[in-house]
C-alpha positions in Angstrom: -49.9 10.6 -8.8 -46.4 11.9 -9.6 -47.8 15.3 -10.1 -49.6 15.2 -6.7 -46.3 14.1 -5.0 -44.4 16.9 -6.7 -46.9 19.4 -5.6 -46.9 18.2 -2.0 -43.1 18.3 -1.9 -43.1 21.8 -3.3 -45.6 22.9 -0.6 -43.6 21.3 2.2 -40.4 23.0 0.9 -42.2 26.4 0.7 -43.4 26.0 4.3 -39.9 25.1 5.5 -38.5 28.2 3.8 -41.2 30.4 5.4 -40.5 29.0 8.8 -36.7 29.5 8.4 -37.3 33.1 7.3 -39.5 33.7 10.3 -36.9 32.3 12.6 -34.2 34.6 11.1 -36.5 37.6 11.3 -37.4 36.8 15.0 -33.7 36.4 15.8 -32.7 39.7 14.2 -35.5 41.6 15.8 -34.5 40.3 19.3 -30.9 41.7 19.1 -31.3 45.2 20.5 -29.3 47.4 22.8 -31.7 48.5 25.6 -28.9 50.6 27.2 -27.5 52.1 24.1 -26.4 55.3 25.8 -24.4 53.4 28.4 -22.6 51.3 25.7 -21.8 54.5 23.8 -20.4 56.1 26.9 -17.7 53.4 27.2 -17.3 52.8 23.5 -16.3 56.4 23.1 -13.5 56.0 25.6 -11.8 54.0 22.8 -9.7 56.5 20.9 -7.0 56.8 18.3 -4.5 58.5 20.6 -4.5 55.7 23.1 -4.5 53.0 20.4 -1.5 54.7 18.8 0.5 54.7 22.2 0.1 51.0 22.5 0.7 50.2 18.9 3.8 52.3 18.6 5.1 50.6 21.8 4.6 47.0 20.9 5.9 47.5 17.3 9.0 49.5 18.3 12.5 48.4 17.2 13.5 47.7 20.8 11.4 44.5 20.8 13.2 43.1 17.7 10.1 41.9 15.9 8.6 40.0 18.9 9.7 36.5 17.7 8.2 33.7 19.8 10.6 32.6 22.6 13.0 35.5 22.1 13.7 38.3 24.6 11.9 40.9 22.5 8.7 39.0 22.7 9.2 38.3 26.4 9.6 42.0 27.0 6.5 43.0 25.1 4.6 40.4 27.1 5.8 42.2 30.2 4.5 45.4 28.8 1.0 43.9 28.2 1.0 42.2 31.6 2.0 45.4 33.4 -0.9 47.2 31.6 -3.4 44.7 33.1 -1.8 45.0 36.5 -1.9 48.8 36.5 -5.6 48.8 35.4 -6.4 46.2 38.1 -7.7 43.7 35.6 -7.1 40.4 37.3 -5.3 37.2 36.3 -6.9 33.8 36.7 -6.1 32.0 39.9 -4.2 29.2 38.2 -1.9 31.7 36.5 -1.7 34.5 39.0 1.2 36.1 37.2 -0.9 36.3 34.0 1.4 34.0 32.1 0.4 30.6 30.8 3.7 29.0 29.9 3.8 27.4 26.5 6.8 25.0 26.7 9.2 24.6 23.8 7.9 21.0 23.5 4.7 22.5 22.2 6.4 24.7 19.7 8.4 24.1 16.5 12.0 23.0 16.8 14.4 25.8 17.6 12.1 28.0 19.6 12.4 28.6 23.3 9.6 28.5 25.9 7.0 31.3 25.5 3.8 32.4 27.1 0.2 33.3 26.5 -1.1 36.3 28.6 -4.5 35.9 30.3 -6.4 38.6 32.1 -10.1 38.8 32.8 -13.1 40.7 34.3 -15.4 38.5 36.3 -19.1 38.5 35.4 -21.7 39.6 37.8 -24.6 37.2 37.0 -23.0 34.4 35.0 -19.3 34.4 36.1 -18.7 30.9 34.8 -19.6 31.9 31.2 -16.8 33.4 29.3 -16.5 35.8 26.3 -13.0 35.8 24.8 -11.3 38.7 23.1 -8.0 37.5 21.5 -5.0 38.6 19.5 -1.6 37.2 18.9 1.4 39.1 20.4 4.2 37.6 18.4 5.7 38.5 15.0 8.5 37.5 12.6 11.5 38.8 14.6 14.7 39.9 12.8 15.4 38.4 9.3 18.6 39.2 7.4 19.3 42.0 9.8 16.0 43.7 9.3 13.4 44.1 12.1 9.9 43.0 11.2 8.0 45.4 13.4 4.5 43.9 12.7 2.6 47.1 13.4 -0.5 45.9 11.6 0.3 42.2 12.1 -0.5 42.2 15.0 0.3 45.4 16.9 -3.1 46.6 15.8 -4.9 43.6 17.4 -2.8 43.9 20.5 -3.6 47.6 20.9 -7.3 47.0 20.3 -7.5 44.3 23.0 -5.8 46.6 25.6 -8.0 49.5 24.7 -11.2 47.4 25.0 -10.0 46.0 28.3 -9.6 49.5 29.7 -13.1 50.5 28.5 -14.7 47.4 30.2 -12.6 48.1 33.3 -13.9 51.7 33.5 -17.5 50.4 33.1 -16.9 48.1 36.1 -15.6 50.9 38.2 -18.7 52.9 37.4 -21.1 50.2 38.3 -21.6 48.4 34.9 -19.9 45.0 35.5 -20.7 42.7 32.6 -23.1 39.8 33.3 -20.6 37.3 31.9 -16.9 37.1 32.4 -14.7 38.7 29.7 -11.3 37.1 29.0 -8.5 39.1 27.3 -6.1 36.6 25.7 -2.8 37.4 24.0 -1.4 34.3 22.4 2.1 33.5 21.3 3.4 31.6 18.3 0.7 32.5 15.8 3.2 33.3 13.1 4.7 29.8 13.3 1.5 27.8 13.2 -1.1 28.9 15.7 0.7 27.1 18.5 -0.2 29.4 21.3 -3.9 29.2 20.8 -3.7 25.5 20.2 -1.9 25.1 23.5 -4.5 27.2 25.2 -7.5 25.2 23.8 -5.7 21.9 24.7 -5.0 23.3 28.2 -7.9 25.7 28.9 -7.9 27.9 31.9 -11.6 28.3 31.7 -13.9 25.4 30.6 -14.3 25.3 26.8 -17.9 24.2 27.3 -18.6 27.6 29.0 -16.6 29.6 26.5 -19.5 31.1 24.6 -17.6 33.1 21.9 -14.2 34.1 20.8 -13.7 37.5 19.0 -10.3 37.3 17.4 -8.4 40.2 16.0 -5.5 39.9 13.6 -4.7 42.9 11.4 -7.3 45.7 11.7 -5.1 48.8 11.2 -4.7 49.1 7.4 -6.6 49.1 4.1 -6.2 46.5 1.4 -6.2 47.1 -2.4 -9.9 46.1 -2.7 -10.9 49.1 -0.6 -8.6 51.8 -1.6 -11.6 53.9 -2.7 -13.7 53.2 0.3 -11.7 52.5 3.5 -14.8 52.2 5.7 -14.8 48.4 5.9 -13.8 45.3 7.9 -13.7 41.7 6.9 -15.7 39.3 9.1 -14.8 35.7 8.9 -16.5 32.7 10.6 -19.3 34.5 12.4 -22.0 32.3 10.8 -20.2 29.0 10.8 -21.1 27.8 14.3 -23.7 30.4 15.5 -26.3 32.2 13.3 -27.0 34.4 16.4 -23.4 35.6 16.6 -23.5 36.6 12.9 -26.5 38.8 13.5 -25.2 40.2 16.8 -22.1 41.6 14.9 -24.4 43.1 12.3 -26.6 44.7 14.9 -23.6 46.1 16.7 -22.3 47.6 13.5 -25.6 49.1 12.5 -26.2 50.6 16.0 -22.8 52.1 16.6 -20.3 52.4 13.8 -21.7 51.6 10.3 -18.7 50.0 8.7 -19.1 48.1 5.5 -19.0 44.4 6.6 -17.2 42.5 3.9 -17.8 38.7 3.8 -15.7 37.9 0.8 -13.2 35.8 2.8 -16.0 34.0 4.7 -16.8 32.0 1.6 -16.1 28.3 2.2 -14.5 28.2 -1.2 -12.2 31.1 -0.7 -8.7 30.1 -1.9 -7.0 32.2 0.8 -8.5 30.0 3.6 -8.2 32.8 6.1 -10.8 31.0 8.4 -8.1 28.4 9.1 -5.2 30.8 9.4 -5.6 32.7 12.7 -6.1 31.9 16.3 -9.9 31.8 16.4 -9.7 28.5 14.4 -8.4 26.5 17.4 -11.5 27.6 19.3 -13.8 26.8 16.4 -12.4 23.3 16.3 -13.7 22.9 19.9 -17.2 24.1 18.9 -16.8 27.7 20.2 -18.5 30.3 18.0 -15.9 32.7 16.6 -15.4 35.9 14.6 -12.2 36.8 12.9 -11.8 40.5 12.4 -9.4 41.3 9.6 -8.4 44.1 7.2 -7.0 42.0 4.4 -3.5 41.8 3.1 -1.6 44.9 1.9 1.8 45.8 0.4 3.6 45.6 3.7 2.1 42.3 4.9 4.9 40.1 6.5 7.5 42.7 5.4 9.9 44.9 7.5 7.9 47.9 6.1 4.9 47.0 8.3 5.5 50.0 10.6 3.4 52.1 13.0 3.5 55.3 10.8 1.4 53.5 8.2 -1.5 52.6 10.5 -4.8 54.3 9.8 -5.6 55.2 13.4 -9.1 56.6 13.0 -10.1 53.4 11.2 -8.4 51.3 13.8 -10.5 53.1 16.4 -13.8 52.5 14.5 -13.1 48.8 14.0 -12.1 48.4 17.7 -15.5 50.0 18.7 -17.3 47.5 16.6 -15.6 44.6 18.4 -16.3 46.2 21.8 -20.0 46.7 21.0 -20.2 43.0 19.8 -18.5 41.8 23.0 -20.7 44.0 25.2 -23.9 42.5 23.8 -22.7 38.9 24.1 -21.5 39.5 27.7 -24.7 41.3 28.8 -27.5 39.4 26.9 -30.3 38.0 28.9 -29.7 34.6 27.4 -26.5 32.8 26.5 -25.4 32.9 22.9 -26.6 29.8 21.1 -24.0 27.7 19.2 -26.4 26.6 16.5 -27.1 27.3 12.8 -30.6 28.3 11.9 
């Protein structure tokens, strides 16, 4: 009898494994770009030269390291806001000046009021469903008389969001408005504890239940020691923790358009660095929103005044930005809404 029971359990387990494998295969095969040439057209407007202009600007000495609540950060926020205005990318009605004020009561002691920046492109078919592309705009400020420019951390992410916004805006002007709305979110106070993104998720401008994914960018302009001999990589963190579908969408986008090596080392639940919990996507994940954290890993200039724009690998920054753009394009234009479920 025991042998019969064991055999039956083995059979049931085998069937479950087959069904799971079939579900995964069906999911992966369903993720295709019917309009690949159209995507490539706008993806190719993302270029190193424009990324460099934005990155050199936001990481320049004149902003004194962009510390939350200080004038330098306020001024760089003005630069970002003016960019959206000039490209006719609109602000939400509730924050028509693009700024969501983050009061000092929501920030660590000693910091002044700050702001998140919110711009968006309204979707054509599902305007009340939202795909977020986020990056933090702040950095360390001035410490012991030295300016911490934060070129990689997170001038690289800031530049990438601006360049993708321009590409999506151009697509709209030429008749390719995304089906779902795309929100460009620049959050403050990441460096002091993810307070800007926490404030947004506790005071959302767009309903969190209709926020279908957040693609968060924090440091994508450099190469870490693990990849000195092969710089064609990016770390993906969190993609499979809430949505299996999102995990495979990113892989399909990569295979179709850029062919980076997707490194999941830091996606491991047992990773001692705990990067999944250390950038702004995490506050969205806490609310059940599927997320991906795009990251290049730490390098010798991480959180040092030597993190400057001249050390950025701009061709690699371009390639990584294109991956994120292609991922966002698919989510925003898919026939069905991204599923927040694990298969």
